[in-house]
C-alpha positions in Angstrom: -65.6 69.0 -8.2 -63.0 71.7 -8.0 -59.4 69.7 -9.1 -56.6 70.5 -6.3 -53.8 72.2 -7.4 -50.6 70.4 -7.5 -47.6 71.5 -5.5 -44.5 72.6 -7.6 -41.9 69.7 -7.6 -39.0 70.2 -5.6 -36.0 68.9 -7.4 -32.6 67.8 -5.7 -29.6 69.7 -6.2 -28.2 67.3 -8.9 -31.5 67.2 -10.8 -31.9 71.1 -10.5 -28.4 71.3 -12.5 -29.5 68.7 -15.0 -32.4 70.2 -16.1 -32.4 73.9 -15.2 -29.0 75.0 -14.9 -28.4 76.3 -18.2 -31.7 78.6 -18.0 -29.9 80.7 -15.2 -27.7 83.5 -16.4 -24.1 83.5 -16.3 -22.8 85.1 -13.1 -18.9 84.3 -13.0 -16.3 82.5 -15.1 -12.6 81.6 -14.1 -9.9 79.8 -15.0 -6.4 79.6 -13.5 -3.5 81.8 -14.7 -0.7 79.9 -16.7 -3.2 77.2 -17.7 -1.7 77.1 -21.2 1.7 76.5 -20.0 0.7 74.0 -17.5 -1.6 72.2 -19.5 -3.7 71.9 -16.3 -6.9 74.0 -16.1 -9.2 74.8 -13.1 -12.4 76.5 -14.4 -15.4 77.5 -12.4 -18.7 78.4 -14.0 -21.2 80.1 -11.4 -24.8 81.2 -12.3 -27.2 83.2 -10.4 -30.9 82.2 -9.2 -33.6 84.9 -9.2 -32.8 84.7 -5.1 -29.6 86.0 -5.4 -27.8 83.0 -4.7 -25.2 81.1 -6.9 -24.9 77.6 -8.2 -21.4 76.5 -9.3 -19.5 74.0 -10.9 -15.6 73.5 -11.0 -13.7 71.3 -13.3 -10.1 70.1 -13.0 -9.2 69.5 -16.7 -5.8 67.9 -17.4 -5.4 69.3 -21.5 -2.3 67.0 -21.7 -3.6 63.3 -21.2 -6.7 62.4 -19.0 -9.4 65.1 -19.7 -11.6 66.1 -17.0 -10.3 64.5 -13.7 -12.2 65.9 -11.1 -15.3 68.3 -10.6 -17.3 69.6 -7.7 -20.4 71.8 -7.4 -22.7 73.8 -4.8 -26.1 74.3 -5.4 -27.8 77.7 -4.4 -25.2 79.2 -1.8 -25.3 82.7 -0.7 -23.1 85.1 -2.7 -21.0 85.7 0.3 -20.0 81.8 0.4 -19.1 81.9 -3.5 -16.9 85.0 -3.0 -15.1 82.9 0.2 -14.7 79.9 -2.3 -13.5 82.6 -5.1 -10.9 84.1 -2.5 -9.9 80.7 -1.6 -9.1 79.5 -5.2 -7.2 82.7 -6.0 -4.8 82.6 -3.2 -4.0 78.7 -3.9 -4.4 78.9 -7.8 -4.2 82.6 -9.0 -7.6 82.8 -10.6 -8.6 85.2 -13.4 -11.8 86.2 -14.7 -12.7 84.8 -18.2 -15.0 85.1 -21.1 -17.7 81.8 -21.2 -16.4 80.8 -24.5 -13.0 80.0 -23.3 -13.6 78.2 -20.1 -16.0 76.1 -22.4 -13.8 75.2 -25.1 -11.3 74.4 -22.7 -13.4 71.7 -21.0 -14.8 70.1 -24.3 -11.2 70.2 -25.5 -9.7 68.3 -22.5 -13.0 66.1 -22.6 -12.8 65.1 -26.3 -9.2 64.8 -26.3 -9.3 62.2 -23.4 -11.9 60.3 -25.1 -10.2 60.1 -28.3 -7.4 58.1 -26.3 -9.4 56.1 -24.2 -10.1 58.0 -20.9 -13.5 58.7 -19.8 -14.2 61.8 -17.7 -15.2 62.0 -14.0 -18.5 60.0 -13.1 -20.1 63.3 -11.4 -19.2 65.1 -14.9 -20.9 62.9 -17.1 -24.0 62.6 -14.5 -24.2 66.4 -13.1 -21.7 68.9 -14.2 -21.5 69.1 -17.6 -25.2 70.3 -17.8 -24.1 73.6 -16.4 -22.1 74.1 -19.6 -24.1 75.5 -22.5 -25.3 73.0 -25.2 -22.9 72.9 -28.1 -23.8 74.9 -31.1 -23.0 77.4 -33.6 -23.4 80.2 -31.4 -20.4 79.3 -29.1 -17.4 80.2 -31.3 -14.7 77.3 -31.7 -11.4 78.5 -30.1 -8.3 76.6 -30.6 -7.0 74.7 -27.4 -3.6 72.8 -27.6 -4.1 69.4 -25.9 -1.0 66.9 -25.5 2.5 67.6 -25.6 4.4 70.1 -28.1 3.7 67.5 -30.7 -0.1 66.8 -29.7 1.1 63.0 -28.2 -0.3 62.2 -24.8 1.5 63.5 -22.1 0.8 62.0 -18.6 2.1 63.9 -15.5 1.7 62.1 -12.4 0.5 64.4 -9.7 -1.0 64.1 -6.2 -4.3 62.6 -7.4 -2.5 59.5 -8.9 -0.9 57.1 -6.7 1.6 54.3 -8.1 -1.2 52.2 -8.7 -3.4 54.7 -10.7 -0.1 55.8 -12.5 0.4 52.0 -13.5 -3.1 51.6 -14.8 -2.9 54.8 -16.8 0.5 53.9 -18.7 -0.8 50.6 -19.4 -4.0 51.9 -20.9 -2.0 54.4 -23.0 0.3 51.7 -24.4 -2.7 49.6 -25.3 -4.6 52.7 -26.8 -1.8 54.9 -28.6 1.0 52.2 -28.7 4.8 52.3 -27.1 6.5 55.7 -28.2 3.5 57.4 -29.4 3.0 58.9 -25.7 5.2 60.5 -22.9 5.0 60.6 -19.2 6.6 61.7 -16.2 6.1 60.0 -12.8 6.6 61.3 -9.3 6.5 65.0 -10.0 4.3 67.1 -7.1 1.9 69.3 -9.2 0.9 71.5 -6.7 -1.9 73.1 -8.8 -3.7 69.5 -8.9 -4.7 69.6 -5.3 -8.4 69.6 -5.6 -9.2 66.5 -3.3 -12.9 65.6 -4.3 -15.5 67.9 -2.8 -13.1 70.8 -2.1 -9.9 72.7 -3.2 -6.9 72.8 -1.5 -7.3 75.6 1.0 -3.8 77.1 0.9 -4.2 78.9 4.2 -0.5 77.8 5.3 2.5 76.7 3.1 5.2 74.3 4.8 7.3 77.4 6.2 4.2 78.4 8.1 3.4 74.6 9.2 7.0 74.1 10.4 6.6 77.4 12.6 3.4 76.6 14.1 4.5 73.2 15.2 7.9 74.2 16.5 5.8 77.0 18.8 3.7 74.3 19.5 6.5 71.9 20.5 8.2 75.0 22.8 4.9 75.5 24.4 4.5 71.8 25.1 7.9 71.5 26.9 7.2 74.5 28.7 3.8 73.2 30.3 5.4 70.0 30.8 8.1 71.4 32.7 5.5 73.6 34.8 3.0 70.6 35.6 5.6 68.1 36.4 6.1 70.3 39.8 2.4 69.6 41.0 1.6 66.2 42.6 -0.5 63.7 40.4 -3.8 64.6 42.3 -3.2 68.3 41.7 -2.5 67.4 37.9 -5.8 65.5 37.5 -7.8 68.2 38.9 -6.8 70.5 36.5 -6.9 68.0 33.9 -10.4 67.6 34.6 -11.4 71.2 34.9 -9.6 72.3 31.4 -11.3 69.2 29.8 -14.7 70.1 31.4 -15.9 71.7 28.2 -15.8 68.1 26.2 -18.9 67.2 28.4 -21.0 69.9 26.3 -19.1 69.9 23.2 -20.1 69.0 19.5 -17.7 66.4 18.5 -17.4 68.2 15.0 -17.0 71.6 16.6 -14.8 73.3 18.7 -11.7 70.7 19.0 -11.6 70.4 15.3 -12.1 74.1 14.5 -9.6 76.0 12.3 -10.2 79.0 13.7 -7.3 80.7 15.3 -8.1 81.2 19.0 -5.2 82.1 21.0 -6.8 81.2 24.2 -8.2 77.7 22.6 -5.1 77.0 21.3 -3.2 77.4 24.7 -5.8 75.4 26.6 -5.1 72.7 23.9 -1.4 72.5 24.6 -1.8 72.5 27.9 -4.2 69.6 27.9 -1.6 67.6 25.9 0.9 68.3 28.5 -0.9 67.2 31.4 -2.1 64.0 29.1 1.6 63.3 28.9 2.6 63.2 32.3 -0.9 61.4 33.4 -0.2 58.8 30.9 3.2 58.2 31.7 2.1 58.0 35.7 -0.7 55.5 34.7 0.6 53.3 32.1 2.9 50.6 32.3 5.2 51.2 29.5 5.8 47.3 29.0 2.0 46.9 27.9 2.5 49.4 25.1 5.8 47.8 24.0 3.9 44.4 23.7 1.1 45.9 21.4 3.9 47.6 19.2 6.1 44.7 19.3 2.9 42.2 18.0 1.8 45.2 15.3 4.9 45.9 14.1 6.0 42.3 13.5 2.8 41.6 11.6 2.5 44.6 9.7 5.8 43.8 8.1 3.9 41.0 6.0 1.6 43.8 4.7 1.9 46.3 2.0 -0.8 49.4 2.0 -1.6 49.9 -1.5 -4.4 50.5 -3.9 -3.6 47.4 -5.9 -5.5 45.8 -3.4 -8.7 47.5 -4.8 -9.7 44.4 -6.6 -9.5 42.3 -3.3 -11.6 44.6 -1.1 -14.1 45.0 -3.8 -14.3 41.1 -4.2 -13.4 40.9 -7.5 -11.1 37.9 -9.0 -8.9 39.8 -11.1 -7.3 43.2 -10.7 -7.7 44.0 -14.4 -11.3 44.1 -14.0 -10.7 47.7 -12.4 -9.8 50.3 -14.7 -8.3 53.8 -14.5 -11.7 55.4 -14.4 -13.0 52.9 -11.7 -10.0 53.4 -9.5 -10.2 56.6 -9.9 -13.7 57.1 -8.9 -13.7 54.6 -6.1 -10.8 56.4 -4.2 -12.3 59.8 -4.3 -15.7 59.7 -3.9 -16.7 59.8 -0.1 -20.3 59.0 -0.1 -21.4 55.6 0.5 -24.7 55.5 -1.4 -22.9 56.6 -4.7 -20.1 53.7 -4.2 -22.7 51.1 -3.7 -24.5 52.5 -6.8 -21.3 52.5 -8.7 -20.1 49.1 -8.0 -23.5 47.2 -8.6 -23.7 49.0 -11.8 -20.2 48.0 -13.0 -19.9 44.5 -11.3 -23.2 44.0 -9.7 -23.7 42.4 -6.0 -20.2 42.2 -4.6 -19.1 41.5 -1.0 -18.0 45.5 -0.9 -21.7 46.2 -1.5 -22.9 43.9 1.1 -20.4 45.5 3.5 -21.9 49.0 2.4 -25.2 47.7 2.9 -24.6 46.5 6.2 -23.3 49.6 7.6 -26.3 51.6 7.6 -28.4 49.2 9.9 -29.2 50.5 13.3 -31.2 47.5 14.5 -28.9 45.3 16.5 -30.2 42.0 16.1 -30.9 42.3 12.0 -27.5 43.6 11.4 -25.7 40.6 13.7 -28.0 38.3 11.9 -27.0 39.8 7.9 -23.3 39.7 9.3 -23.4 36.2 10.1 -25.1 35.2 6.9 -22.8 37.3 4.8 -19.9 35.8 6.5 -21.1 32.3 5.5 -21.2 33.6 1.7 -18.0 35.7 1.8 -15.9 34.0 4.7 -12.5 35.7 3.9 -14.0 39.0 3.1 -11.8 41.3 5.3 -14.4 44.4 5.6 -17.2 42.1 6.4 -14.8 40.5 9.3 -13.9 44.0 10.4 -17.8 44.8 10.6 -18.5 41.3 12.8 -15.5 42.5 14.9 -17.0 45.9 15.6 -20.6 44.4 16.4 -18.8 42.0 18.7 -17.2 44.9 20.4 -20.7 46.9 21.0 -21.9 43.9 23.0 -18.6 43.6 25.2 -18.0 40.2 23.5 -14.7 40.9 21.4 -11.4 39.7 23.1 -7.8 41.6 22.7 -6.4 38.3 21.3 -8.8 38.8 18.0 -6.6 42.2 17.6 -4.4 40.8 14.8 -4.0 41.5 11.1 -4.1 37.7 10.0 -7.5 37.6 11.7 -8.8 40.0 9.7 -6.5 39.5 6.2 -5.5 35.9 6.6 -2.9 35.3 4.0 -3.3 38.2 1.8 -0.1 40.5 1.6 -1.7 43.8 0.3 -4.6 45.7 1.9 -5.9 49.0 0.9 -5.6 52.2 2.6 -9.5 52.0 3.3 -9.1 48.5 4.9 -6.4 49.8 7.0 -8.2 52.5 8.3 -10.9 50.4 9.0 -8.7 48.0 10.9 -7.3 51.0 12.9 -10.7 52.2 13.6 -12.0 48.8 15.0 -9.2 48.8 17.3 -9.7 52.2 18.6 -13.1 51.3 19.4 -11.9 48.2 21.2 -9.8 50.7 23.3 -12.3 52.8 23.8 -14.7 50.5 25.0 -12.7 49.2 27.6 -10.8 52.4 28.7 -7.6 50.8 27.7 -4.8 53.6 28.1 -2.0 51.0 27.3 -3.9 50.2 23.7 -4.6 53.7 22.9 -0.6 55.0 23.8 0.3 51.9 21.6 -1.9 52.8 18.7 -0.9 56.6 18.9 2.9 55.3 18.7 2.0 52.7 16.0 0.3 55.1 13.8 2.9 58.4 14.0 4.3 58.3 10.3 7.6 59.5 12.1 7.9 56.4 14.2 8.1 54.0 11.2 6.2 51.4 13.0 3.6 50.2 10.8 3.2 49.9 6.8 4.3 52.9 4.5 1.5 55.1 3.2 0.4 58.7 2.1 -3.1 58.3 2.3 -4.7 61.3 3.5 -7.6 59.6 5.2 -5.1 57.4 7.2 -3.0 60.7 8.1 -6.0 62.2 9.2 -6.7 59.5 11.8 -3.6 60.6 13.7 -5.2 63.8 15.0 -8.4 61.8 15.7 -6.3 59.8 18.1 -5.0 62.5 19.8 -8.4 63.7 20.6 -9.5 60.0 21.5 -6.4 59.9 23.9 -8.0 62.6 25.8 -11.5 61.8 26.0 -10.6 58.0 27.4 -8.3 59.7 29.9 -10.9 61.9 30.9 -13.6 58.8 31.0 -10.8 56.6 32.9 -10.3 59.3 35.6 -13.8 59.9 36.0 -14.6 56.4 36.4 
């Protein structure tokens, strides 16, 4: 009997990089200008497939202290896509073509120096992107790469990737591992070059002046359109608003509304919609209802601080000392929930946070309700599980606005993580959307606006990114309300 031919094994991008990337010929190696003076290297290694596509890995290497702080990878992309990425890097960082041997030595030097003083490289480097590097051998010449300060001592410079909590953990670790007086540090410096959020580089498309000019133009146009529509009747403005927002009916939620492409016609339409939304909300909403929400939330929020100091409470750990620098660095940057679940399980076992993540994937309403109830019996005080329960109740139409309080979720805690705070905001937004509650949406918009300083102070980018989502929800729920 003739044996059937086996199909070739299809590897995941991660396994391909681990097992075969080193067999691909080198295509480009890049490093930022001034890396020696800065002590901070942004290195990229790209290799070419036989089909002409590119797989590349990038590394953020702190040569002064922390080693490989971050890393990203892209598998089998078109050469044009890689060129766009390279141009974006060049705009922001000033990249230069480099010999592979130099890049190899930079990465290894930072890695080894950091490990010697007790800092592990980024988890994805250990499991994936280190395999883009050639294996260590005598064929790769050794290049001396200076690490630490001018005397070789660890020198920690706090950048955008380290908040106050992470900085404190790093300094404590240096004191423990190398001893007080044997290292130096600088806190609060804005290292513009270290702006590599997990999964992407800082795009550098606009500087602060560009942002200010655009915002001023937006406000000028908004005032102009507001004055134009203020002359119309209520009915005329409703008709115009519904006409301008008709495209929302068929729009991809992640498409046109959030596009970065500069389209003057689209930009004018959005500003006109905002002007009309302002007028219609003024006419339809009793601001006293908005004020009630703001007074309630502002009073409650004074008892809470948004900080990563509370990460152990979010995970369900008793002791904050159980979380080390590498843990917090990874957990605050990783966005993929399956990876987060795996990391927490491997490090600490079945914590309430793992239970919370596993519940989010359930589609069966009855199964989900049962598992939430069972989980809350086991972990009655876990905030994220309570929030998941509230979200399920909203979907069933069983949640009341009296439950929209900090205390009902966070109890007597005084610190909450940015992630928990964002989840709390999201649950409230879902409640107001489900009930076509214009006053609630308007209250949430004022509460979340950093300029109004009504809620807790925060700098977390995910929370700041929630603000434009609120604006989009404000328009959508107004359209639904008017049609209803």
